[in-house]
C-alpha positions in Angstrom: -24.6 -44.3 -8.1 -25.1 -41.5 -5.7 -28.6 -40.7 -5.2 -28.1 -37.5 -3.4 -29.0 -34.4 -5.1 -27.6 -30.9 -5.0 -28.5 -27.9 -6.0 -26.2 -25.8 -8.2 -25.6 -22.0 -7.5 -27.9 -19.8 -9.5 -26.2 -17.8 -11.8 -26.0 -14.0 -11.5 -25.3 -11.3 -8.8 -24.5 -13.0 -5.3 -27.0 -12.2 -2.6 -25.7 -9.8 0.6 -24.9 -11.7 3.6 -23.8 -14.9 1.8 -20.0 -14.3 3.0 -20.1 -11.5 0.5 -17.2 -9.8 2.0 -15.1 -12.7 1.7 -16.3 -13.3 -1.6 -14.9 -9.9 -2.5 -11.7 -10.0 -1.0 -11.2 -13.6 -2.8 -11.6 -11.8 -5.8 -9.7 -9.3 -5.3 -6.7 -10.8 -4.4 -7.0 -12.8 -7.7 -7.8 -9.6 -9.7 -4.5 -7.9 -8.4 -2.4 -11.1 -8.4 -2.9 -11.1 -12.3 -3.5 -7.5 -13.4 -1.9 -5.7 -11.0 -2.8 -2.8 -9.0 -3.4 -0.1 -11.9 -5.4 -2.1 -14.6 -7.9 -3.8 -11.6 -11.1 -2.0 -11.3 -13.5 -2.3 -8.7 -15.8 -3.3 -11.4 -13.7 -6.3 -12.6 -13.6 -7.5 -9.0 -17.1 -7.4 -8.4 -17.7 -9.1 -11.8 -15.6 -12.0 -10.5 -17.4 -12.3 -7.0 -20.5 -12.3 -8.6 -21.6 -9.0 -6.6 -23.0 -6.1 -7.7 -19.9 -3.0 -7.8 -21.9 -1.0 -5.4 -21.5 -3.7 -2.8 -17.5 -3.8 -3.1 -17.6 -0.1 -2.6 -20.5 -0.4 0.2 -18.0 -3.0 1.9 -14.6 -1.4 1.1 -14.8 1.9 -0.4 -12.3 2.5 -3.1 -10.1 0.3 -5.0 -7.5 1.5 -2.4 -9.3 1.0 0.2 -9.9 -2.6 -0.6 -5.8 -3.1 -1.4 -5.8 -1.7 1.9 -7.8 -4.2 3.6 -6.8 -7.0 1.7 -2.8 -6.4 2.6 -3.8 -5.5 6.2 -2.2 -2.0 6.1 -3.0 0.3 8.6 -4.3 2.9 6.1 -3.7 4.5 2.8 -0.4 5.8 2.5 -1.4 8.7 0.8 -3.8 10.0 3.5 -0.9 9.7 5.9 1.5 11.5 4.0 -1.2 14.4 2.8 -1.7 15.1 6.7 2.0 15.3 7.1 2.4 18.1 4.1 -0.5 19.7 5.3 1.5 21.1 7.9 3.7 22.4 5.3 6.9 21.7 3.5 9.5 22.9 6.4 10.4 19.9 8.3 8.1 17.5 6.1 11.4 15.3 5.9 11.3 14.7 9.8 7.9 14.2 10.0 8.1 11.5 7.1 10.9 9.3 9.2 8.4 10.0 12.5 5.6 8.5 10.2 7.7 5.6 9.3 8.7 4.7 12.7 5.0 5.0 14.0 3.3 2.5 11.6 6.1 0.1 11.3 8.7 -0.3 14.0 6.4 -1.9 16.4 7.0 -6.0 16.4 3.3 -6.3 14.7 4.3 -3.7 12.1 7.9 -5.0 11.5 6.0 -8.3 10.8 3.7 -6.9 8.4 6.2 -5.0 6.3 8.5 -7.6 6.0 5.8 -9.7 4.6 4.8 -7.0 2.4 8.3 -6.2 0.9 9.2 -9.6 0.8 6.0 -10.0 -1.3 6.8 -7.6 -3.9 10.4 -8.9 -4.0 9.1 -12.5 -5.0 8.6 -13.1 -8.4 5.6 -15.6 -7.6 3.9 -12.9 -6.4 5.4 -10.4 -9.5 2.3 -8.3 -10.2 0.5 -8.2 -6.9 0.2 -4.7 -7.2 2.2 -3.5 -4.3 4.6 -1.5 -6.2 2.0 -0.1 -8.4 0.0 0.9 -5.1 3.0 2.4 -3.7 3.8 4.6 -6.6 0.1 5.8 -6.6 -0.4 6.3 -3.3 2.9 7.6 -2.2 4.0 10.0 -5.1 0.5 10.7 -5.8 0.1 12.3 -2.6 3.4 13.9 -2.6 4.2 14.9 -6.2 1.2 17.7 -6.1 2.5 19.3 -3.1 6.1 19.9 -4.4 7.4 23.2 -6.0 10.0 23.8 -8.2 11.4 21.3 -11.0 10.6 17.3 -11.7 8.2 17.1 -9.1 7.2 13.5 -10.0 11.0 12.3 -10.2 11.6 13.8 -6.4 8.5 12.2 -5.4 9.6 8.8 -6.6 12.9 9.0 -5.2 11.3 9.9 -1.8 9.4 7.0 -1.8 12.6 4.8 -2.9 14.2 6.2 -0.1 11.5 4.9 2.5 10.9 1.8 0.6 14.6 1.2 0.6 14.9 1.6 4.6 12.1 -0.9 5.2 14.0 -3.0 2.6 17.3 -2.9 4.7 15.6 -2.6 8.3 13.4 -4.9 8.3 13.7 -7.9 5.8 17.7 -7.5 5.2 17.9 -6.5 8.8 21.2 -4.9 8.0 23.4 -3.7 11.1 23.6 -1.1 12.4 20.3 0.2 10.6 18.1 -2.7 11.7 19.3 -2.0 15.9 19.2 2.1 15.0 16.9 4.2 17.0 14.6 6.4 15.1 16.7 9.6 16.1 19.9 8.1 14.7 17.9 7.2 11.3 16.3 10.7 11.4 19.6 12.5 11.7 20.8 11.0 8.4 17.7 10.3 6.2 15.5 13.4 7.3 17.8 15.9 5.5 18.2 13.8 2.4 14.3 13.7 2.3 14.1 17.5 3.1 16.4 18.4 0.0 14.2 16.0 -2.3 11.0 17.8 -0.7 12.9 21.3 -1.4 13.9 21.0 -4.4 17.4 22.3 -3.8 20.9 21.1 -4.7 
């Protein structure tokens, strides 16, 4: 029989500095996997991590910020897109393509988006929240800035075009799309995005 003794962890909130950040990330990963992005809350993450919700906000900010850090994204898509549309609707389709290439076309970006798209497509990781996160961020940023009919539908179609491009270019690596330049892709895709932005036929 062992004579060693161990002190069990006390119940209650985890004190700051006890690898709190890692505990929050682990809790967030579990919550997003079980509940998806929409149903996960900062309070639920804090409860699972054994910390006060204020500590989650202190380390990571909003739920979207937490998801962004967890998935090593370059930032909140809604913020990037919001800045594009702040310049007006004219030419926004081309600016979306330019943003896409600036974020994802470098080798590190390709690797990350490939992993994210593959995870979102995997049944094993179903419910991890990526699709809901994209919908909340992308359509949430675009739809309020559109005019004319069916803004939400048009925003979702814009998002699906961009996600489809990422899937075909970086995951499936379909040629000649996988090797096409930004200008080649923009020549065909930007007008379609702009038509959705403008709401025209």
